[in-house]
Each structure stands twice: as C-alpha cells, then as structure tokens.
PDB file of N, CA, C and O in Angstrom, chain B, residues numbered from 101:
ATOM      1  N   MET B 101       5.089 -63.732  14.475  1.00  0.00           N
ATOM      2  CA  MET B 101       3.881 -63.438  13.729  1.00  0.00           C
ATOM      3  C   MET B 101       2.710 -63.442  14.695  1.00  0.00           C
ATOM      4  O   MET B 101       2.751 -64.055  15.762  1.00  0.00           O
ATOM      5  N   ARG B 102       1.670 -62.739  14.286  1.00  0.00           N
ATOM      6  CA  ARG B 102       0.466 -62.723  15.109  1.00  0.00           C
ATOM      7  C   ARG B 102      -0.769 -62.537  14.244  1.00  0.00           C
ATOM      8  O   ARG B 102      -0.720 -61.910  13.186  1.00  0.00           O
ATOM      9  N   PHE B 103      -1.869 -63.091  14.712  1.00  0.00           N
ATOM     10  CA  PHE B 103      -3.165 -62.854  14.093  1.00  0.00           C
ATOM     11  C   PHE B 103      -3.806 -61.672  14.797  1.00  0.00           C
ATOM     12  O   PHE B 103      -3.825 -61.612  16.026  1.00  0.00           O
ATOM     13  N   GLU B 104      -4.323 -60.745  14.032  1.00  0.00           N
ATOM     14  CA  GLU B 104      -5.047 -59.599  14.578  1.00  0.00           C
ATOM     15  C   GLU B 104      -6.518 -59.760  14.220  1.00  0.00           C
ATOM     16  O   GLU B 104      -6.865 -59.956  13.055  1.00  0.00           O
ATOM     17  N   LEU B 105      -7.358 -59.679  15.206  1.00  0.00           N
ATOM     18  CA  LEU B 105      -8.802 -59.793  15.044  1.00  0.00           C
ATOM     19  C   LEU B 105      -9.369 -58.393  15.226  1.00  0.00           C
ATOM     20  O   LEU B 105      -9.074 -57.731  16.221  1.00  0.00           O
ATOM     21  N   TYR B 106     -10.176 -57.937  14.280  1.00  0.00           N
ATOM     22  CA  TYR B 106     -10.688 -56.563  14.367  1.00  0.00           C
ATOM     23  C   TYR B 106     -12.037 -56.447  13.668  1.00  0.00           C
ATOM     24  O   TYR B 106     -12.482 -57.371  12.987  1.00  0.00           O
ATOM     25  N   ARG B 107     -12.675 -55.300  13.848  1.00  0.00           N
ATOM     26  CA  ARG B 107     -13.941 -55.015  13.175  1.00  0.00           C
ATOM     27  C   ARG B 107     -13.689 -53.979  12.087  1.00  0.00           C
ATOM     28  O   ARG B 107     -12.968 -53.003  12.293  1.00  0.00           O
ATOM     29  N   ASP B 108     -14.303 -54.213  10.913  1.00  0.00           N
ATOM     30  CA  ASP B 108     -14.133 -53.296   9.792  1.00  0.00           C
ATOM     31  C   ASP B 108     -15.153 -52.159   9.872  1.00  0.00           C
ATOM     32  O   ASP B 108     -15.915 -52.076  10.836  1.00  0.00           O
ATOM     33  N   ALA B 109     -15.170 -51.295   8.873  1.00  0.00           N
ATOM     34  CA  ALA B 109     -16.066 -50.133   8.856  1.00  0.00           C
ATOM     35  C   ALA B 109     -17.533 -50.536   8.857  1.00  0.00           C
ATOM     36  O   ALA B 109     -18.386 -49.767   9.301  1.00  0.00           O
ATOM     37  N   GLY B 110     -17.836 -51.732   8.366  1.00  0.00           N
ATOM     38  CA  GLY B 110     -19.207 -52.239   8.350  1.00  0.00           C
ATOM     39  C   GLY B 110     -19.560 -53.034   9.595  1.00  0.00           C
ATOM     40  O   GLY B 110     -20.601 -53.689   9.641  1.00  0.00           O
ATOM     41  N   ALA B 111     -18.701 -52.980  10.605  1.00  0.00           N
ATOM     42  CA  ALA B 111     -18.876 -53.673  11.891  1.00  0.00           C
ATOM     43  C   ALA B 111     -18.807 -55.195  11.756  1.00  0.00           C
ATOM     44  O   ALA B 111     -19.313 -55.908  12.623  1.00  0.00           O
ATOM     45  N   GLU B 112     -18.191 -55.706  10.687  1.00  0.00           N
ATOM     46  CA  GLU B 112     -17.985 -57.146  10.550  1.00  0.00           C
ATOM     47  C   GLU B 112     -16.610 -57.512  11.076  1.00  0.00           C
ATOM     48  O   GLU B 112     -15.692 -56.691  11.069  1.00  0.00           O
ATOM     49  N   TRP B 113     -16.473 -58.743  11.531  1.00  0.00           N
ATOM     50  CA  TRP B 113     -15.208 -59.246  12.068  1.00  0.00           C
ATOM     51  C   TRP B 113     -14.277 -59.645  10.924  1.00  0.00           C
ATOM     52  O   TRP B 113     -14.713 -60.232   9.933  1.00  0.00           O
ATOM     53  N   ARG B 114     -13.022 -59.328  11.067  1.00  0.00           N
ATOM     54  CA  ARG B 114     -11.976 -59.694  10.104  1.00  0.00           C
ATOM     55  C   ARG B 114     -10.714 -60.080  10.855  1.00  0.00           C
ATOM     56  O   ARG B 114     -10.561 -59.783  12.039  1.00  0.00           O
ATOM     57  N   TRP B 115      -9.813 -60.748  10.144  1.00  0.00           N
ATOM     58  CA  TRP B 115      -8.517 -61.080  10.711  1.00  0.00           C
ATOM     59  C   TRP B 115      -7.428 -60.751   9.703  1.00  0.00           C
ATOM     60  O   TRP B 115      -7.670 -60.674   8.498  1.00  0.00           O
ATOM     61  N   ARG B 116      -6.232 -60.560  10.223  1.00  0.00           N
ATOM     62  CA  ARG B 116      -5.039 -60.436   9.381  1.00  0.00           C
ATOM     63  C   ARG B 116      -3.871 -61.059  10.121  1.00  0.00           C
ATOM     64  O   ARG B 116      -3.806 -61.036  11.350  1.00  0.00           O
ATOM     65  N   LEU B 117      -2.949 -61.618   9.348  1.00  0.00           N
ATOM     66  CA  LEU B 117      -1.735 -62.223   9.883  1.00  0.00           C
ATOM     67  C   LEU B 117      -0.595 -61.256   9.613  1.00  0.00           C
ATOM     68  O   LEU B 117      -0.285 -60.945   8.463  1.00  0.00           O
ATOM     69  N   ARG B 118       0.025 -60.784  10.686  1.00  0.00           N
ATOM     70  CA  ARG B 118       1.075 -59.775  10.558  1.00  0.00           C
ATOM     71  C   ARG B 118       2.424 -60.349  10.985  1.00  0.00           C
ATOM     72  O   ARG B 118       2.533 -61.010  12.018  1.00  0.00           O
ATOM     73  N   HIS B 119       3.439 -60.088  10.182  1.00  0.00           N
ATOM     74  CA  HIS B 119       4.812 -60.501  10.471  1.00  0.00           C
ATOM     75  C   HIS B 119       5.400 -59.568  11.524  1.00  0.00           C
ATOM     76  O   HIS B 119       4.875 -58.480  11.762  1.00  0.00           O
ATOM     77  N   GLN B 120       6.498 -60.000  12.155  1.00  0.00           N
ATOM     78  CA  GLN B 120       7.156 -59.164  13.165  1.00  0.00           C
ATOM     79  C   GLN B 120       7.621 -57.825  12.591  1.00  0.00           C
ATOM     80  O   GLN B 120       7.742 -56.845  13.325  1.00  0.00           O
ATOM     81  N   ASN B 121       7.881 -57.780  11.288  1.00  0.00           N
ATOM     82  CA  ASN B 121       8.354 -56.538  10.677  1.00  0.00           C
ATOM     83  C   ASN B 121       7.211 -55.579  10.332  1.00  0.00           C
ATOM     84  O   ASN B 121       7.445 -54.502   9.784  1.00  0.00           O
ATOM     85  N   GLY B 122       5.978 -55.973  10.653  1.00  0.00           N
ATOM     86  CA  GLY B 122       4.830 -55.100  10.433  1.00  0.00           C
ATOM     87  C   GLY B 122       4.055 -55.373   9.162  1.00  0.00           C
ATOM     88  O   GLY B 122       2.939 -54.877   9.004  1.00  0.00           O
ATOM     89  N   GLN B 123       4.619 -56.149   8.252  1.00  0.00           N
ATOM     90  CA  GLN B 123       3.924 -56.427   6.997  1.00  0.00           C
ATOM     91  C   GLN B 123       2.786 -57.415   7.206  1.00  0.00           C
ATOM     92  O   GLN B 123       2.889 -58.359   7.989  1.00  0.00           O
ATOM     93  N   VAL B 124       1.695 -57.172   6.483  1.00  0.00           N
ATOM     94  CA  VAL B 124       0.560 -58.088   6.510  1.00  0.00           C
ATOM     95  C   VAL B 124       0.845 -59.208   5.517  1.00  0.00           C
ATOM     96  O   VAL B 124       1.070 -58.959   4.333  1.00  0.00           O
ATOM     97  N   LEU B 125       0.835 -60.437   6.008  1.00  0.00           N
ATOM     98  CA  LEU B 125       1.124 -61.604   5.172  1.00  0.00           C
ATOM     99  C   LEU B 125      -0.140 -62.194   4.567  1.00  0.00           C
ATOM    100  O   LEU B 125      -0.115 -62.713   3.451  1.00  0.00           O
ATOM    101  N   ALA B 126      -1.244 -62.115   5.298  1.00  0.00           N
ATOM    102  CA  ALA B 126      -2.516 -62.652   4.829  1.00  0.00           C
ATOM    103  C   ALA B 126      -3.632 -61.938   5.564  1.00  0.00           C
ATOM    104  O   ALA B 126      -3.436 -61.379   6.643  1.00  0.00           O
ATOM    105  N   GLU B 127      -4.807 -61.970   4.953  1.00  0.00           N
ATOM    106  CA  GLU B 127      -5.972 -61.377   5.612  1.00  0.00           C
ATOM    107  C   GLU B 127      -7.230 -62.091   5.152  1.00  0.00           C
ATOM    108  O   GLU B 127      -7.250 -62.749   4.112  1.00  0.00           O
ATOM    109  N   SER B 128      -8.273 -61.945   5.947  1.00  0.00           N
ATOM    110  CA  SER B 128      -9.534 -62.595   5.587  1.00  0.00           C
ATOM    111  C   SER B 128     -10.058 -61.973   4.308  1.00  0.00           C
ATOM    112  O   SER B 128      -9.966 -60.762   4.110  1.00  0.00           O
ATOM    113  N   GLY B 129     -10.598 -62.794   3.458  1.00  0.00           N
ATOM    114  CA  GLY B 129     -11.133 -62.302   2.199  1.00  0.00           C
ATOM    115  C   GLY B 129     -12.561 -61.809   2.322  1.00  0.00           C
ATOM    116  O   GLY B 129     -13.153 -61.317   1.361  1.00  0.00           O
ATOM    117  N   GLU B 130     -13.101 -61.948   3.514  1.00  0.00           N
ATOM    118  CA  GLU B 130     -14.481 -61.543   3.743  1.00  0.00           C
ATOM    119  C   GLU B 130     -14.639 -61.101   5.187  1.00  0.00           C
ATOM    120  O   GLU B 130     -13.820 -61.429   6.045  1.00  0.00           O
ATOM    121  N   GLY B 131     -15.701 -60.353   5.442  1.00  0.00           N
ATOM    122  CA  GLY B 131     -16.061 -59.998   6.803  1.00  0.00           C
ATOM    123  C   GLY B 131     -17.013 -61.038   7.354  1.00  0.00           C
ATOM    124  O   GLY B 131     -17.786 -61.638   6.606  1.00  0.00           O
ATOM    125  N   TYR B 132     -16.961 -61.252   8.650  1.00  0.00           N
ATOM    126  CA  TYR B 132     -17.813 -62.231   9.315  1.00  0.00           C
ATOM    127  C   TYR B 132     -18.780 -61.509  10.242  1.00  0.00           C
ATOM    128  O   TYR B 132     -18.403 -60.556  10.924  1.00  0.00           O
ATOM    129  N   LYS B 133     -20.012 -61.961  10.265  1.00  0.00           N
ATOM    130  CA  LYS B 133     -21.017 -61.380  11.164  1.00  0.00           C
ATOM    131  C   LYS B 133     -20.717 -61.743  12.618  1.00  0.00           C
ATOM    132  O   LYS B 133     -20.900 -60.933  13.526  1.00  0.00           O
ATOM    133  N   ARG B 134     -20.252 -62.980  12.818  1.00  0.00           N
ATOM    134  CA  ARG B 134     -19.998 -63.457  14.179  1.00  0.00           C
ATOM    135  C   ARG B 134     -18.503 -63.615  14.429  1.00  0.00           C
ATOM    136  O   ARG B 134     -17.764 -64.097  13.570  1.00  0.00           O
ATOM    137  N   ARG B 135     -18.071 -63.205  15.613  1.00  0.00           N
ATOM    138  CA  ARG B 135     -16.667 -63.338  15.993  1.00  0.00           C
ATOM    139  C   ARG B 135     -16.224 -64.800  15.922  1.00  0.00           C
ATOM    140  O   ARG B 135     -15.108 -65.094  15.493  1.00  0.00           O
ATOM    141  N   GLU B 136     -17.100 -65.713  16.344  1.00  0.00           N
ATOM    142  CA  GLU B 136     -16.759 -67.138  16.347  1.00  0.00           C
ATOM    143  C   GLU B 136     -16.429 -67.631  14.946  1.00  0.00           C
ATOM    144  O   GLU B 136     -15.541 -68.468  14.784  1.00  0.00           O
ATOM    145  N   ASP B 137     -17.125 -67.129  13.931  1.00  0.00           N
ATOM    146  CA  ASP B 137     -16.846 -67.534  12.555  1.00  0.00           C
ATOM    147  C   ASP B 137     -15.487 -67.012  12.108  1.00  0.00           C
ATOM    148  O   ASP B 137     -14.758 -67.693  11.387  1.00  0.00           O
ATOM    149  N   CYS B 138     -15.155 -65.811  12.536  1.00  0.00           N
ATOM    150  CA  CYS B 138     -13.850 -65.239  12.209  1.00  0.00           C
ATOM    151  C   CYS B 138     -12.739 -66.052  12.878  1.00  0.00           C
ATOM    152  O   CYS B 138     -11.714 -66.338  12.259  1.00  0.00           O
ATOM    153  N   GLU B 139     -12.944 -66.416  14.125  1.00  0.00           N
ATOM    154  CA  GLU B 139     -11.955 -67.234  14.830  1.00  0.00           C
ATOM    155  C   GLU B 139     -11.798 -68.607  14.162  1.00  0.00           C
ATOM    156  O   GLU B 139     -10.705 -69.171  14.138  1.00  0.00           O
ATOM    157  N   HIS B 140     -12.896 -69.133  13.625  1.00  0.00           N
ATOM    158  CA  HIS B 140     -12.826 -70.397  12.885  1.00  0.00           C
ATOM    159  C   HIS B 140     -11.966 -70.222  11.625  1.00  0.00           C
ATOM    160  O   HIS B 140     -11.189 -71.112  11.280  1.00  0.00           O
ATOM    161  N   GLY B 141     -12.101 -69.085  10.940  1.00  0.00           N
ATOM    162  CA  GLY B 141     -11.265 -68.795   9.777  1.00  0.00           C
ATOM    163  C   GLY B 141      -9.793 -68.778  10.135  1.00  0.00           C
ATOM    164  O   GLY B 141      -8.960 -69.283   9.382  1.00  0.00           O
ATOM    165  N   ILE B 142      -9.470 -68.203  11.277  1.00  0.00           N
ATOM    166  CA  ILE B 142      -8.082 -68.193  11.755  1.00  0.00           C
ATOM    167  C   ILE B 142      -7.605 -69.620  11.990  1.00  0.00           C
ATOM    168  O   ILE B 142      -6.490 -69.975  11.607  1.00  0.00           O
ATOM    169  N   ALA B 143      -8.441 -70.434  12.616  1.00  0.00           N
ATOM    170  CA  ALA B 143      -8.075 -71.826  12.889  1.00  0.00           C
ATOM    171  C   ALA B 143      -7.799 -72.586  11.597  1.00  0.00           C
ATOM    172  O   ALA B 143      -6.888 -73.412  11.545  1.00  0.00           O
ATOM    173  N   LEU B 144      -8.580 -72.315  10.556  1.00  0.00           N
ATOM    174  CA  LEU B 144      -8.351 -72.982   9.271  1.00  0.00           C
ATOM    175  C   LEU B 144      -7.010 -72.592   8.668  1.00  0.00           C
ATOM    176  O   LEU B 144      -6.318 -73.429   8.089  1.00  0.00           O
ATOM    177  N   VAL B 145      -6.643 -71.329   8.802  1.00  0.00           N
ATOM    178  CA  VAL B 145      -5.343 -70.876   8.282  1.00  0.00           C
ATOM    179  C   VAL B 145      -4.222 -71.537   9.069  1.00  0.00           C
ATOM    180  O   VAL B 145      -3.213 -71.940   8.489  1.00  0.00           O
ATOM    181  N   LYS B 146      -4.384 -71.649  10.362  1.00  0.00           N
ATOM    182  CA  LYS B 146      -3.361 -72.314  11.179  1.00  0.00           C
ATOM    183  C   LYS B 146      -3.168 -73.770  10.746  1.00  0.00           C
ATOM    184  O   LYS B 146      -2.049 -74.282  10.771  1.00  0.00           O
ATOM    185  N   GLN B 147      -4.242 -74.423  10.354  1.00  0.00           N
ATOM    186  CA  GLN B 147      -4.156 -75.812   9.886  1.00  0.00           C
ATOM    187  C   GLN B 147      -3.514 -75.900   8.508  1.00  0.00           C
ATOM    188  O   GLN B 147      -3.021 -76.962   8.128  1.00  0.00           O
ATOM    189  N   SER B 148      -3.513 -74.826   7.770  1.00  0.00           N
ATOM    190  CA  SER B 148      -3.040 -74.864   6.389  1.00  0.00           C
ATOM    191  C   SER B 148      -1.544 -75.108   6.281  1.00  0.00           C
ATOM    192  O   SER B 148      -1.027 -75.265   5.175  1.00  0.00           O
ATOM    193  N   THR B 149      -0.849 -75.143   7.388  1.00  0.00           N
ATOM    194  CA  THR B 149       0.576 -75.465   7.321  1.00  0.00           C
ATOM    195  C   THR B 149       0.787 -76.870   6.798  1.00  0.00           C
ATOM    196  O   THR B 149       1.904 -77.238   6.434  1.00  0.00           O
ATOM    197  N   GLN B 150      -0.278 -77.659   6.757  1.00  0.00           N
ATOM    198  CA  GLN B 150      -0.208 -79.013   6.224  1.00  0.00           C
ATOM    199  C   GLN B 150      -0.598 -79.058   4.746  1.00  0.00           C
ATOM    200  O   GLN B 150      -0.574 -80.123   4.129  1.00  0.00           O
ATOM    201  N   ALA B 151      -0.953 -77.918   4.185  1.00  0.00           N
ATOM    202  CA  ALA B 151      -1.411 -77.874   2.801  1.00  0.00           C
ATOM    203  C   ALA B 151      -0.252 -78.115   1.835  1.00  0.00           C
ATOM    204  O   ALA B 151       0.889 -77.738   2.102  1.00  0.00           O
ATOM    205  N   ALA B 152      -0.567 -78.742   0.722  1.00  0.00           N
ATOM    206  CA  ALA B 152       0.433 -78.996  -0.314  1.00  0.00           C
ATOM    207  C   ALA B 152       0.748 -77.713  -1.073  1.00  0.00           C
ATOM    208  O   ALA B 152      -0.083 -76.808  -1.146  1.00  0.00           O
ATOM    209  N   VAL B 153       1.928 -77.640  -1.625  1.00  0.00           N
ATOM    210  CA  VAL B 153       2.315 -76.538  -2.498  1.00  0.00           C
ATOM    211  C   VAL B 153       2.187 -77.042  -3.928  1.00  0.00           C
ATOM    212  O   VAL B 153       2.760 -78.075  -4.276  1.00  0.00           O
ATOM    213  N   VAL B 154       1.441 -76.323  -4.757  1.00  0.00           N
ATOM    214  CA  VAL B 154       1.212 -76.720  -6.143  1.00  0.00           C
ATOM    215  C   VAL B 154       1.821 -75.669  -7.052  1.00  0.00           C
ATOM    216  O   VAL B 154       1.486 -74.489  -6.950  1.00  0.00           O
ATOM    217  N   ASP B 155       2.698 -76.082  -7.927  1.00  0.00           N
ATOM    218  CA  ASP B 155       3.323 -75.169  -8.892  1.00  0.00           C
ATOM    219  C   ASP B 155       2.361 -74.974 -10.053  1.00  0.00           C
ATOM    220  O   ASP B 155       2.215 -75.858 -10.898  1.00  0.00           O
ATOM    221  N   MET B 156       1.709 -73.828 -10.098  1.00  0.00           N
ATOM    222  CA  MET B 156       0.712 -73.555 -11.114  1.00  0.00           C
ATOM    223  C   MET B 156       1.344 -73.163 -12.462  1.00  0.00           C
ATOM    224  O   MET B 156       0.631 -72.942 -13.441  1.00  0.00           O
ATOM    225  N   THR B 157       2.675 -73.079 -12.508  1.00  0.00           N
ATOM    226  CA  THR B 157       3.331 -72.757 -13.778  1.00  0.00           C
ATOM    227  C   THR B 157       3.578 -74.004 -14.620  1.00  0.00           C
ATOM    228  O   THR B 157       3.908 -73.910 -15.802  1.00  0.00           O
ATOM    229  N   LEU B 158       3.414 -75.174 -14.001  1.00  0.00           N
ATOM    230  CA  LEU B 158       3.596 -76.416 -14.754  1.00  0.00           C
ATOM    231  C   LEU B 158       2.352 -76.686 -15.573  1.00  0.00           C
ATOM    232  O   LEU B 158       1.231 -76.561 -15.080  1.00  0.00           O
ATOM    233  N   LYS B 159       2.555 -77.056 -16.827  1.00  0.00           N
ATOM    234  CA  LYS B 159       1.427 -77.363 -17.705  1.00  0.00           C
ATOM    235  C   LYS B 159       0.977 -78.788 -17.467  1.00  0.00           C
ATOM    236  O   LYS B 159       1.786 -79.706 -17.337  1.00  0.00           O
ATOM    237  N   ILE B 160      -0.324 -78.947 -17.414  1.00  0.00           N
ATOM    238  CA  ILE B 160      -0.907 -80.279 -17.257  1.00  0.00           C
ATOM    239  C   ILE B 160      -1.270 -80.793 -18.640  1.00  0.00           C
ATOM    240  O   ILE B 160      -1.857 -80.064 -19.440  1.00  0.00           O
ATOM    241  N   ALA B 161      -0.929 -82.029 -18.924  1.00  0.00           N
ATOM    242  CA  ALA B 161      -1.211 -82.621 -20.233  1.00  0.00           C
ATOM    243  C   ALA B 161      -2.699 -82.516 -20.548  1.00  0.00           C
ATOM    244  O   ALA B 161      -3.544 -82.838 -19.712  1.00  0.00           O
ATOM    245  N   GLY B 162      -3.009 -82.067 -21.747  1.00  0.00           N
ATOM    246  CA  GLY B 162      -4.382 -81.990 -22.190  1.00  0.00           C
ATOM    247  C   GLY B 162      -5.052 -80.654 -21.929  1.00  0.00           C
ATOM    248  O   GLY B 162      -6.234 -80.480 -22.224  1.00  0.00           O
ATOM    249  N   THR B 163      -4.294 -79.700 -21.370  1.00  0.00           N
ATOM    250  CA  THR B 163      -4.908 -78.386 -21.114  1.00  0.00           C
ATOM    251  C   THR B 163      -4.259 -77.320 -21.949  1.00  0.00           C
ATOM    252  O   THR B 163      -4.644 -76.153 -21.869  1.00  0.00           O
TER     253      THR B 163
END
C-alpha cells in the first residue's frame, strides 16, 4: 500500500491510500491549503491502526 499526495483542480493538497492492486482504500475528505496539513492528515490515518472497531449494527439500550 502507499499514500499518494497530490494537488486537486483547486490547487489544494489531498491524499489517497492505494492498495497494490490499484484500488483506492481511503482518501482525504477535504483539500488542504498547506502541504504540511495534508501530511499531518496522513500521519493521523497511520495512527488509526490503534483505533477500535465499533459494530454500528448493534442496538444500544434506550435508543
């Protein structure tokens, strides 16, 4: 897998995570004015491997 850093049509920085088979697995939900902010977004995604998985199909009591 690899992160691709690029500029969109509006000249804002964006990223996407691409699998070896060419499919895009994730992408930035917004454009960034500064490259450093885009790189920070990538760093946050890299840290997300520690994130919990929540099954949203389970009903919570009282909802």
